[in-house]
A tleap script that builds the chain and sets N, CA, C and O, in Angstrom:
source leaprc.protein.ff14SB
mol = sequence {
  NMET LYS ASN ALA ASN ASN THR ASN GLU ALA
  LYS PHE GLY PHE THR GLN SER ALA GLU GLN
  LEU ASN GLY ARG LEU ALA MET ILE GLY PHE
  ILE ALA LEU ILE ILE ARG GLU VAL VAL THR
  GLY HIE GLY SER LEU GLY PHE LEU THR GLY
  CLEU
}
set mol.1.N position { -43.654 -32.166 -27.336 }
set mol.1.CA position { -43.353 -30.982 -26.338 }
set mol.1.C position { -42.069 -30.376 -26.689 }
set mol.1.O position { -41.084 -31.114 -26.728 }
set mol.2.N position { -41.944 -29.091 -26.959 }
set mol.2.CA position { -40.746 -28.406 -26.891 }
set mol.2.C position { -40.072 -27.886 -25.609 }
set mol.2.O position { -40.679 -27.337 -24.690 }
set mol.3.N position { -38.735 -28.122 -25.651 }
set mol.3.CA position { -37.996 -27.704 -24.586 }
set mol.3.C position { -37.690 -26.255 -24.668 }
set mol.3.O position { -37.009 -25.877 -25.622 }
set mol.4.N position { -38.092 -25.427 -23.823 }
set mol.4.CA position { -37.740 -23.986 -23.951 }
set mol.4.C position { -36.234 -23.708 -23.660 }
set mol.4.O position { -35.797 -22.599 -23.965 }
set mol.5.N position { -35.452 -24.581 -23.124 }
set mol.5.CA position { -34.050 -24.377 -22.817 }
set mol.5.C position { -33.168 -24.906 -23.825 }
set mol.5.O position { -31.949 -24.785 -23.708 }
set mol.6.N position { -33.817 -25.607 -25.018 }
set mol.6.CA position { -33.063 -26.354 -26.020 }
set mol.6.C position { -32.297 -25.369 -26.946 }
set mol.6.O position { -32.945 -24.623 -27.681 }
set mol.7.N position { -30.849 -25.339 -26.935 }
set mol.7.CA position { -30.088 -24.513 -27.558 }
set mol.7.C position { -29.680 -24.965 -28.862 }
set mol.7.O position { -29.023 -24.287 -29.653 }
set mol.8.N position { -30.114 -26.195 -29.063 }
set mol.8.CA position { -29.596 -26.922 -30.349 }
set mol.8.C position { -30.539 -26.594 -31.552 }
set mol.8.O position { -30.309 -27.039 -32.676 }
set mol.9.N position { -31.519 -25.866 -31.292 }
set mol.9.CA position { -32.640 -25.572 -32.347 }
set mol.9.C position { -31.884 -24.538 -33.422 }
set mol.9.O position { -30.965 -23.807 -33.052 }
set mol.10.N position { -32.311 -24.560 -34.614 }
set mol.10.CA position { -31.746 -23.624 -35.520 }
set mol.10.C position { -32.462 -22.191 -35.299 }
set mol.10.O position { -33.638 -22.151 -34.937 }
set mol.11.N position { -31.823 -21.194 -35.495 }
set mol.11.CA position { -32.475 -19.894 -35.226 }
set mol.11.C position { -32.580 -19.220 -36.658 }
set mol.11.O position { -31.578 -18.828 -37.257 }
set mol.12.N position { -33.739 -19.125 -37.112 }
set mol.12.CA position { -33.948 -18.443 -38.367 }
set mol.12.C position { -34.894 -17.416 -38.390 }
set mol.12.O position { -35.776 -17.500 -37.534 }
set mol.13.N position { -34.930 -16.470 -39.156 }
set mol.13.CA position { -36.058 -15.428 -39.145 }
set mol.13.C position { -35.613 -14.191 -38.152 }
set mol.13.O position { -34.475 -13.807 -37.883 }
set mol.14.N position { -36.848 -13.711 -37.712 }
set mol.14.CA position { -36.593 -12.469 -36.768 }
set mol.14.C position { -36.204 -12.740 -35.505 }
set mol.14.O position { -36.903 -12.202 -34.647 }
set mol.15.N position { -35.340 -13.381 -35.132 }
set mol.15.CA position { -34.867 -13.695 -33.698 }
set mol.15.C position { -34.154 -12.546 -32.937 }
set mol.15.O position { -33.659 -11.653 -33.624 }
set mol.16.N position { -34.064 -12.486 -31.724 }
set mol.16.CA position { -33.591 -11.367 -31.030 }
set mol.16.C position { -32.010 -11.355 -31.382 }
set mol.16.O position { -31.397 -10.291 -31.470 }
set mol.17.N position { -31.420 -12.564 -31.569 }
set mol.17.CA position { -29.919 -12.427 -31.947 }
set mol.17.C position { -29.661 -11.905 -33.221 }
set mol.17.O position { -28.698 -11.154 -33.378 }
set mol.18.N position { -30.413 -12.212 -34.168 }
set mol.18.CA position { -30.383 -11.741 -35.585 }
set mol.18.C position { -30.585 -10.353 -35.611 }
set mol.18.O position { -29.968 -9.603 -36.367 }
set mol.19.N position { -31.610 -9.920 -34.639 }
set mol.19.CA position { -31.925 -8.305 -34.847 }
set mol.19.C position { -30.710 -7.556 -34.138 }
set mol.19.O position { -30.310 -6.476 -34.573 }
set mol.20.N position { -30.195 -8.114 -33.133 }
set mol.20.CA position { -29.101 -7.473 -32.494 }
set mol.20.C position { -27.884 -7.304 -33.517 }
set mol.20.O position { -27.308 -6.239 -33.742 }
set mol.21.N position { -27.577 -8.624 -34.134 }
set mol.21.CA position { -26.473 -8.415 -34.939 }
set mol.21.C position { -26.638 -7.497 -36.165 }
set mol.21.O position { -25.679 -6.844 -36.579 }
set mol.22.N position { -27.860 -7.444 -36.753 }
set mol.22.CA position { -28.176 -6.556 -37.766 }
set mol.22.C position { -28.207 -5.049 -37.277 }
set mol.22.O position { -27.898 -4.220 -38.133 }
set mol.23.N position { -28.495 -4.645 -36.185 }
set mol.23.CA position { -28.495 -3.308 -35.675 }
set mol.23.C position { -27.001 -2.958 -35.432 }
set mol.23.O position { -26.612 -1.805 -35.621 }
set mol.24.N position { -26.122 -3.983 -34.996 }
set mol.24.CA position { -24.775 -3.583 -34.588 }
set mol.24.C position { -23.913 -3.452 -35.989 }
set mol.24.O position { -22.954 -2.687 -36.096 }
set mol.25.N position { -24.388 -4.302 -37.041 }
set mol.25.CA position { -23.751 -4.013 -38.333 }
set mol.25.C position { -24.009 -2.703 -39.006 }
set mol.25.O position { -23.177 -2.076 -39.661 }
set mol.26.N position { -25.347 -2.327 -38.758 }
set mol.26.CA position { -25.870 -1.035 -39.328 }
set mol.26.C position { -25.319 0.030 -38.678 }
set mol.26.O position { -25.157 1.094 -39.275 }
set mol.27.N position { -24.982 -0.125 -37.432 }
set mol.27.CA position { -24.102 1.019 -36.605 }
set mol.27.C position { -22.900 1.047 -37.051 }
set mol.27.O position { -22.400 2.142 -37.310 }
set mol.28.N position { -22.217 -0.064 -37.228 }
set mol.28.CA position { -20.736 -0.026 -37.874 }
set mol.28.C position { -20.711 0.674 -39.158 }
set mol.28.O position { -19.909 1.581 -39.385 }
set mol.29.N position { -21.608 0.251 -40.028 }
set mol.29.CA position { -21.606 0.805 -41.484 }
set mol.29.C position { -21.914 2.274 -41.464 }
set mol.29.O position { -21.474 2.940 -42.400 }
set mol.30.N position { -22.658 2.911 -40.458 }
set mol.30.CA position { -22.961 4.256 -40.480 }
set mol.30.C position { -21.813 5.009 -40.080 }
set mol.30.O position { -21.459 5.996 -40.727 }
set mol.31.N position { -21.218 4.623 -39.081 }
set mol.31.CA position { -19.954 5.100 -38.558 }
set mol.31.C position { -18.838 5.095 -39.520 }
set mol.31.O position { -18.011 6.006 -39.544 }
set mol.32.N position { -18.801 4.061 -40.329 }
set mol.32.CA position { -17.847 3.892 -41.376 }
set mol.32.C position { -18.147 4.915 -42.489 }
set mol.32.O position { -17.143 5.299 -43.090 }
set mol.33.N position { -19.265 5.408 -42.866 }
set mol.33.CA position { -19.673 6.431 -43.788 }
set mol.33.C position { -19.389 7.742 -43.235 }
set mol.33.O position { -18.885 8.608 -43.951 }
set mol.34.N position { -19.655 7.943 -42.091 }
set mol.34.CA position { -19.081 9.102 -41.475 }
set mol.34.C position { -17.587 9.501 -41.335 }
set mol.34.O position { -17.099 10.622 -41.479 }
set mol.35.N position { -16.983 8.361 -41.031 }
set mol.35.CA position { -15.455 8.435 -41.149 }
set mol.35.C position { -15.023 8.802 -42.558 }
set mol.35.O position { -14.267 9.745 -42.792 }
set mol.36.N position { -15.511 8.057 -43.427 }
set mol.36.CA position { -15.155 8.311 -44.950 }
set mol.36.C position { -15.464 9.758 -45.413 }
set mol.36.O position { -14.696 10.377 -46.149 }
set mol.37.N position { -16.586 10.243 -44.961 }
set mol.37.CA position { -16.853 11.735 -45.433 }
set mol.37.C position { -15.970 12.617 -44.662 }
set mol.37.O position { -15.603 13.632 -45.253 }
set mol.38.N position { -15.544 12.432 -43.429 }
set mol.38.CA position { -14.710 13.306 -42.793 }
set mol.38.C position { -13.398 13.299 -43.541 }
set mol.38.O position { -12.963 14.371 -43.962 }
set mol.39.N position { -12.713 12.143 -43.746 }
set mol.39.CA position { -11.575 12.038 -44.238 }
set mol.39.C position { -11.400 12.510 -45.678 }
set mol.39.O position { -10.384 13.104 -46.040 }
set mol.40.N position { -12.406 12.231 -46.475 }
set mol.40.CA position { -12.310 12.614 -47.949 }
set mol.40.C position { -13.003 13.935 -48.211 }
set mol.40.O position { -12.634 14.585 -49.189 }
set mol.41.N position { -13.907 14.368 -47.487 }
set mol.41.CA position { -14.464 15.740 -47.591 }
set mol.41.C position { -15.587 15.592 -48.562 }
set mol.41.O position { -16.095 16.632 -48.980 }
set mol.42.N position { -16.041 14.453 -48.975 }
set mol.42.CA position { -17.145 14.129 -49.835 }
set mol.42.C position { -18.245 13.187 -49.092 }
set mol.42.O position { -17.937 12.235 -48.374 }
set mol.43.N position { -19.463 13.565 -49.354 }
set mol.43.CA position { -20.603 12.720 -48.805 }
set mol.43.C position { -20.807 11.287 -49.668 }
set mol.43.O position { -19.939 10.999 -50.491 }
set mol.44.N position { -21.646 10.634 -49.527 }
set mol.44.CA position { -21.737 9.368 -50.181 }
set mol.44.C position { -22.083 9.537 -51.551 }
set mol.44.O position { -21.574 8.831 -52.421 }
set mol.45.N position { -22.996 10.513 -51.823 }
set mol.45.CA position { -23.380 10.828 -53.157 }
set mol.45.C position { -22.381 11.441 -54.016 }
set mol.45.O position { -22.231 11.151 -55.203 }
set mol.46.N position { -21.617 12.410 -53.289 }
set mol.46.CA position { -20.409 13.082 -54.069 }
set mol.46.C position { -19.384 12.059 -54.345 }
set mol.46.O position { -18.807 12.094 -55.432 }
set mol.47.N position { -19.075 11.079 -53.406 }
set mol.47.CA position { -18.119 10.078 -53.737 }
set mol.47.C position { -18.390 9.210 -54.939 }
set mol.47.O position { -17.511 8.879 -55.735 }
set mol.48.N position { -19.746 8.835 -55.031 }
set mol.48.CA position { -20.341 8.021 -56.198 }
set mol.48.C position { -20.187 8.647 -57.499 }
set mol.48.O position { -19.785 8.010 -58.472 }
set mol.49.N position { -20.519 9.969 -57.547 }
set mol.49.CA position { -20.503 10.751 -58.714 }
set mol.49.C position { -18.952 10.926 -59.294 }
set mol.49.O position { -18.717 11.153 -60.481 }
set mol.50.N position { -17.973 10.791 -58.309 }
set mol.50.CA position { -16.799 10.984 -58.696 }
set mol.50.C position { -16.009 9.772 -59.226 }
set mol.50.O position { -14.809 9.774 -59.499 }
set mol.51.N position { -16.820 8.788 -59.325 }
set mol.51.CA position { -16.156 7.518 -59.864 }
set mol.51.C position { -15.979 7.478 -61.206 }
set mol.51.O position { -15.453 6.496 -61.730 }
savepdb mol mol.pdb
quit
């Protein structure tokens, strides 16, 4: 029988904490892209074509 309060189990796959971390990192990346666009004046595609 599994104990529902066992915190020693490995958490793999689509768990609540993994989805929250993924969402937070996506928001940070999106904000970073917006900041870079404001600072440089180029969007993401324009920045890549200038390399």
